A tleap script that builds the chain and sets N, CA, C and O, in Angstrom:
source leaprc.protein.ff14SB
mol = sequence {
  NMET ARG MET LEU VAL SER VAL ILE LEU TYR
  PRO ALA HIE MET GLY ALA LEU THR GLN LEU
  TRP ALA GLY THR MET PRO GLU ALA LEU ASN
  TYR ASN GLY LYS PHE LEU ILE PRO TRP ALA
  ARG VAL GLY GLU CYS ARG PRO GLU ALA TYR
  ASP PRO GLU ILE GLY GLU ARG LEU TRP ASN
  TRP LEU GLN GLU GLN ILE LYS GLY CPHE
}
set mol.1.N position { 89.714 78.453 116.488 }
set mol.1.CA position { 90.881 79.211 116.908 }
set mol.1.C position { 92.021 79.037 115.901 }
set mol.1.O position { 92.673 80.011 115.524 }
set mol.2.N position { 92.259 77.804 115.470 }
set mol.2.CA position { 93.350 77.533 114.531 }
set mol.2.C position { 93.144 78.310 113.233 }
set mol.2.O position { 94.103 78.821 112.655 }
set mol.3.N position { 91.903 78.399 112.778 }
set mol.3.CA position { 91.621 79.113 111.543 }
set mol.3.C position { 91.935 80.601 111.702 }
set mol.3.O position { 92.500 81.216 110.798 }
set mol.4.N position { 91.572 81.175 112.837 }
set mol.4.CA position { 91.860 82.580 113.105 }
set mol.4.C position { 93.364 82.821 113.144 }
set mol.4.O position { 93.853 83.795 112.572 }
set mol.5.N position { 94.090 81.949 113.807 }
set mol.5.CA position { 95.543 82.089 113.900 }
set mol.5.C position { 96.178 81.997 112.520 }
set mol.5.O position { 97.113 82.741 112.226 }
set mol.6.N position { 95.693 81.105 111.671 }
set mol.6.CA position { 96.284 80.950 110.339 }
set mol.6.C position { 96.048 82.174 109.461 }
set mol.6.O position { 96.796 82.395 108.508 }
set mol.7.N position { 95.035 82.966 109.755 }
set mol.7.CA position { 94.769 84.185 108.995 }
set mol.7.C position { 95.670 85.322 109.466 }
set mol.7.O position { 96.085 86.156 108.662 }
set mol.8.N position { 95.972 85.362 110.755 }
set mol.8.CA position { 96.748 86.453 111.351 }
set mol.8.C position { 98.248 86.186 111.315 }
set mol.8.O position { 99.029 87.083 111.000 }
set mol.9.N position { 98.653 84.971 111.634 }
set mol.9.CA position { 100.067 84.623 111.722 }
set mol.9.C position { 100.493 83.823 110.498 }
set mol.9.O position { 99.683 83.131 109.880 }
set mol.10.N position { 101.751 83.924 110.162 }
set mol.10.CA position { 102.287 83.222 109.005 }
set mol.10.C position { 103.493 82.396 109.422 }
set mol.10.O position { 104.120 82.693 110.439 }
set mol.11.N position { 103.828 81.365 108.657 }
set mol.11.CA position { 104.960 80.510 109.012 }
set mol.11.C position { 106.273 81.299 109.059 }
set mol.11.O position { 106.433 82.297 108.356 }
set mol.12.N position { 107.194 80.846 109.884 }
set mol.12.CA position { 108.475 81.532 110.060 }
set mol.12.C position { 109.239 81.673 108.748 }
set mol.12.O position { 109.920 82.677 108.539 }
set mol.13.N position { 109.139 80.689 107.866 }
set mol.13.CA position { 109.908 80.765 106.622 }
set mol.13.C position { 109.446 81.911 105.716 }
set mol.13.O position { 110.135 82.248 104.753 }
set mol.14.N position { 108.308 82.503 106.009 }
set mol.14.CA position { 107.831 83.645 105.227 }
set mol.14.C position { 108.391 84.965 105.776 }
set mol.14.O position { 108.259 86.006 105.131 }
set mol.15.N position { 109.008 84.928 106.951 }
set mol.15.CA position { 109.434 86.134 107.649 }
set mol.15.C position { 110.353 87.059 106.876 }
set mol.15.O position { 110.168 88.275 106.919 }
set mol.16.N position { 111.326 86.530 106.178 }
set mol.16.CA position { 112.299 87.367 105.471 }
set mol.16.C position { 112.128 87.312 103.961 }
set mol.16.O position { 113.018 87.738 103.226 }
set mol.17.N position { 111.019 86.803 103.495 }
set mol.17.CA position { 110.827 86.621 102.058 }
set mol.17.C position { 110.995 87.921 101.277 }
set mol.17.O position { 111.697 87.939 100.266 }
set mol.18.N position { 110.377 88.993 101.718 }
set mol.18.CA position { 110.442 90.259 100.987 }
set mol.18.C position { 111.869 90.791 100.940 }
set mol.18.O position { 112.336 91.228 99.888 }
set mol.19.N position { 112.564 90.754 102.080 }
set mol.19.CA position { 113.936 91.249 102.125 }
set mol.19.C position { 114.859 90.401 101.249 }
set mol.19.O position { 115.715 90.934 100.544 }
set mol.20.N position { 114.682 89.090 101.297 }
set mol.20.CA position { 115.504 88.211 100.461 }
set mol.20.C position { 115.225 88.449 98.982 }
set mol.20.O position { 116.150 88.491 98.171 }
set mol.21.N position { 113.967 88.602 98.636 }
set mol.21.CA position { 113.607 88.864 97.247 }
set mol.21.C position { 114.245 90.177 96.784 }
set mol.21.O position { 114.841 90.238 95.709 }
set mol.22.N position { 114.117 91.224 97.602 }
set mol.22.CA position { 114.650 92.537 97.231 }
set mol.22.C position { 116.166 92.508 97.083 }
set mol.22.O position { 116.723 93.229 96.256 }
set mol.23.N position { 116.828 91.688 97.871 }
set mol.23.CA position { 118.282 91.656 97.843 }
set mol.23.C position { 118.895 90.682 96.861 }
set mol.23.O position { 120.099 90.740 96.614 }
set mol.24.N position { 118.097 89.783 96.290 }
set mol.24.CA position { 118.692 88.740 95.456 }
set mol.24.C position { 118.110 88.619 94.051 }
set mol.24.O position { 118.746 88.019 93.184 }
set mol.25.N position { 116.954 89.155 93.805 }
set mol.25.CA position { 116.318 88.965 92.498 }
set mol.25.C position { 116.642 90.133 91.557 }
set mol.25.O position { 116.471 91.291 91.938 }
set mol.26.N position { 117.104 89.847 90.345 }
set mol.26.CA position { 117.451 90.916 89.400 }
set mol.26.C position { 116.284 91.871 89.115 }
set mol.26.O position { 116.497 93.074 88.967 }
set mol.27.N position { 115.060 91.349 89.036 }
set mol.27.CA position { 113.920 92.237 88.733 }
set mol.27.C position { 113.624 93.224 89.857 }
set mol.27.O position { 112.911 94.204 89.643 }
set mol.28.N position { 114.158 92.980 91.040 }
set mol.28.CA position { 113.958 93.917 92.151 }
set mol.28.C position { 114.621 95.257 91.857 }
set mol.28.O position { 114.234 96.275 92.432 }
set mol.29.N position { 115.609 95.274 90.975 }
set mol.29.CA position { 116.264 96.535 90.602 }
set mol.29.C position { 115.282 97.516 89.968 }
set mol.29.O position { 115.513 98.725 89.992 }
set mol.30.N position { 114.199 97.009 89.406 }
set mol.30.CA position { 113.178 97.873 88.804 }
set mol.30.C position { 112.394 98.650 89.853 }
set mol.30.O position { 111.677 99.592 89.515 }
set mol.31.N position { 112.519 98.272 91.111 }
set mol.31.CA position { 111.744 98.892 92.181 }
set mol.31.C position { 112.603 99.738 93.100 }
set mol.31.O position { 112.237 99.955 94.255 }
set mol.32.N position { 113.737 100.222 92.615 }
set mol.32.CA position { 114.639 101.032 93.423 }
set mol.32.C position { 113.902 102.248 93.987 }
set mol.32.O position { 113.320 103.030 93.236 }
set mol.33.N position { 113.930 102.401 95.296 }
set mol.33.CA position { 113.272 103.522 95.952 }
set mol.33.C position { 111.810 103.300 96.272 }
set mol.33.O position { 111.177 104.172 96.868 }
set mol.34.N position { 111.257 102.167 95.898 }
set mol.34.CA position { 109.848 101.868 96.183 }
set mol.34.C position { 109.724 101.232 97.564 }
set mol.34.O position { 110.713 100.772 98.136 }
set mol.35.N position { 108.524 101.210 98.086 }
set mol.35.CA position { 108.216 100.627 99.385 }
set mol.35.C position { 107.700 99.217 99.147 }
set mol.35.O position { 106.650 99.035 98.531 }
set mol.36.N position { 108.431 98.214 99.633 }
set mol.36.CA position { 108.022 96.823 99.452 }
set mol.36.C position { 107.285 96.329 100.685 }
set mol.36.O position { 107.670 96.628 101.815 }
set mol.37.N position { 106.231 95.576 100.458 }
set mol.37.CA position { 105.431 95.010 101.540 }
set mol.37.C position { 105.418 93.494 101.386 }
set mol.37.O position { 105.749 92.972 100.322 }
set mol.38.N position { 105.036 92.788 102.448 }
set mol.38.CA position { 104.958 91.321 102.338 }
set mol.38.C position { 103.939 90.950 101.254 }
set mol.38.O position { 102.876 91.565 101.166 }
set mol.39.N position { 104.213 90.093 100.552 }
set mol.39.CA position { 105.354 89.261 100.273 }
set mol.39.C position { 105.862 89.600 98.903 }
set mol.39.O position { 105.312 89.172 97.888 }
set mol.40.N position { 106.931 90.383 98.887 }
set mol.40.CA position { 107.602 90.807 97.660 }
set mol.40.C position { 106.658 91.545 96.714 }
set mol.40.O position { 106.595 91.248 95.521 }
set mol.41.N position { 105.927 92.511 97.266 }
set mol.41.CA position { 105.021 93.343 96.462 }
set mol.41.C position { 105.338 94.811 96.715 }
set mol.41.O position { 105.817 95.177 97.788 }
set mol.42.N position { 105.069 95.639 95.727 }
set mol.42.CA position { 105.209 97.081 95.904 }
set mol.42.C position { 103.941 97.584 96.571 }
set mol.42.O position { 102.834 97.241 96.156 }
set mol.43.N position { 104.105 98.399 97.606 }
set mol.43.CA position { 102.959 98.929 98.325 }
set mol.43.C position { 103.121 100.414 98.570 }
set mol.43.O position { 104.055 101.044 98.074 }
set mol.44.N position { 102.221 100.949 99.324 }
set mol.44.CA position { 102.244 102.366 99.665 }
set mol.44.C position { 102.670 102.537 101.113 }
set mol.44.O position { 102.243 101.792 101.995 }
set mol.45.N position { 103.505 103.514 101.340 }
set mol.45.CA position { 103.904 103.872 102.692 }
set mol.45.C position { 102.768 104.692 103.310 }
set mol.45.O position { 102.040 105.389 102.603 }
set mol.46.N position { 102.626 104.603 104.625 }
set mol.46.CA position { 101.586 105.391 105.286 }
set mol.46.C position { 101.857 106.881 105.098 }
set mol.46.O position { 103.017 107.292 105.105 }
set mol.47.N position { 100.827 107.693 104.932 }
set mol.47.CA position { 101.015 109.135 104.714 }
set mol.47.C position { 101.801 109.815 105.838 }
set mol.47.O position { 102.507 110.794 105.596 }
set mol.48.N position { 101.680 109.305 107.054 }
set mol.48.CA position { 102.385 109.895 108.187 }
set mol.48.C position { 103.898 109.867 107.985 }
set mol.48.O position { 104.614 110.699 108.542 }
set mol.49.N position { 104.384 108.921 107.197 }
set mol.49.CA position { 105.822 108.794 106.970 }
set mol.49.C position { 106.384 109.992 106.206 }
set mol.49.O position { 107.593 110.224 106.235 }
set mol.50.N position { 105.541 110.744 105.533 }
set mol.50.CA position { 105.980 111.887 104.747 }
set mol.50.C position { 105.723 113.219 105.453 }
set mol.50.O position { 106.029 114.277 104.902 }
set mol.51.N position { 105.173 113.180 106.648 }
set mol.51.CA position { 104.831 114.400 107.378 }
set mol.51.C position { 106.064 114.909 108.132 }
set mol.51.O position { 106.520 114.246 109.063 }
set mol.52.N position { 106.618 116.071 107.754 }
set mol.52.CA position { 107.835 116.561 108.400 }
set mol.52.C position { 107.649 116.863 109.891 }
set mol.52.O position { 108.589 116.708 110.670 }
set mol.53.N position { 106.461 117.287 110.292 }
set mol.53.CA position { 106.220 117.582 111.705 }
set mol.53.C position { 106.286 116.304 112.538 }
set mol.53.O position { 106.893 116.290 113.610 }
set mol.54.N position { 105.673 115.250 112.055 }
set mol.54.CA position { 105.726 113.968 112.759 }
set mol.54.C position { 107.164 113.463 112.792 }
set mol.54.O position { 107.611 112.925 113.805 }
set mol.55.N position { 107.889 113.633 111.687 }
set mol.55.CA position { 109.291 113.222 111.638 }
set mol.55.C position { 110.133 113.948 112.664 }
set mol.55.O position { 110.983 113.342 113.317 }
set mol.56.N position { 109.905 115.233 112.808 }
set mol.56.CA position { 110.664 116.009 113.792 }
set mol.56.C position { 110.319 115.585 115.217 }
set mol.56.O position { 111.204 115.471 116.065 }
set mol.57.N position { 109.036 115.352 115.478 }
set mol.57.CA position { 108.645 114.882 116.813 }
set mol.57.C position { 109.277 113.535 117.119 }
set mol.57.O position { 109.735 113.308 118.239 }
set mol.58.N position { 109.307 112.638 116.138 }
set mol.58.CA position { 109.937 111.336 116.324 }
set mol.58.C position { 111.423 111.505 116.600 }
set mol.58.O position { 111.961 110.887 117.518 }
set mol.59.N position { 112.087 112.342 115.807 }
set mol.59.CA position { 113.518 112.569 115.992 }
set mol.59.C position { 113.801 113.083 117.402 }
set mol.59.O position { 114.708 112.590 118.072 }
set mol.60.N position { 113.038 114.058 117.849 }
set mol.60.CA position { 113.235 114.611 119.193 }
set mol.60.C position { 113.002 113.557 120.265 }
set mol.60.O position { 113.756 113.486 121.235 }
set mol.61.N position { 111.981 112.747 120.106 }
set mol.61.CA position { 111.700 111.684 121.066 }
set mol.61.C position { 112.849 110.674 121.095 }
set mol.61.O position { 113.281 110.251 122.167 }
set mol.62.N position { 113.338 110.293 119.927 }
set mol.62.CA position { 114.455 109.343 119.865 }
set mol.62.C position { 115.705 109.915 120.521 }
set mol.62.O position { 116.417 109.200 121.226 }
set mol.63.N position { 115.976 111.190 120.299 }
set mol.63.CA position { 117.134 111.820 120.936 }
set mol.63.C position { 117.005 111.792 122.458 }
set mol.63.O position { 117.990 111.583 123.166 }
set mol.64.N position { 115.800 112.000 122.951 }
set mol.64.CA position { 115.540 111.936 124.401 }
set mol.64.C position { 115.821 110.533 124.931 }
set mol.64.O position { 116.371 110.377 126.021 }
set mol.65.N position { 115.446 109.519 124.165 }
set mol.65.CA position { 115.584 108.132 124.613 }
set mol.65.C position { 117.039 107.693 124.719 }
set mol.65.O position { 117.357 106.819 125.525 }
set mol.66.N position { 117.921 108.277 123.928 }
set mol.66.CA position { 119.315 107.822 123.940 }
set mol.66.C position { 120.233 108.701 124.781 }
set mol.66.O position { 121.442 108.473 124.822 }
set mol.67.N position { 119.678 109.690 125.444 }
set mol.67.CA position { 120.504 110.509 126.334 }
set mol.67.C position { 121.130 109.611 127.388 }
set mol.67.O position { 120.471 108.740 127.956 }
set mol.68.N position { 122.396 109.837 127.637 }
set mol.68.CA position { 123.075 109.046 128.659 }
set mol.68.C position { 123.774 107.805 128.124 }
set mol.68.O position { 124.448 107.104 128.879 }
set mol.69.N position { 123.629 107.528 126.856 }
set mol.69.CA position { 124.325 106.358 126.292 }
set mol.69.C position { 125.581 106.785 125.602 }
set mol.69.O position { 126.305 105.947 125.064 }
savepdb mol mol.pdb
quit
């Protein structure tokens, strides 16, 4: 069980590593506009993120969720 958990979960100190790297390291400026993934690597965004129809459905759903606030 411990071995399985160590493959799936990571220590808390790794939680903000990518964000800290992107915000503090000079070489991160070379990746402006890129999608960063754990741990401080350039990765690919899921194709769904670029689909305008999915984006519109998400926007409409979010607008529904905040009605009344």
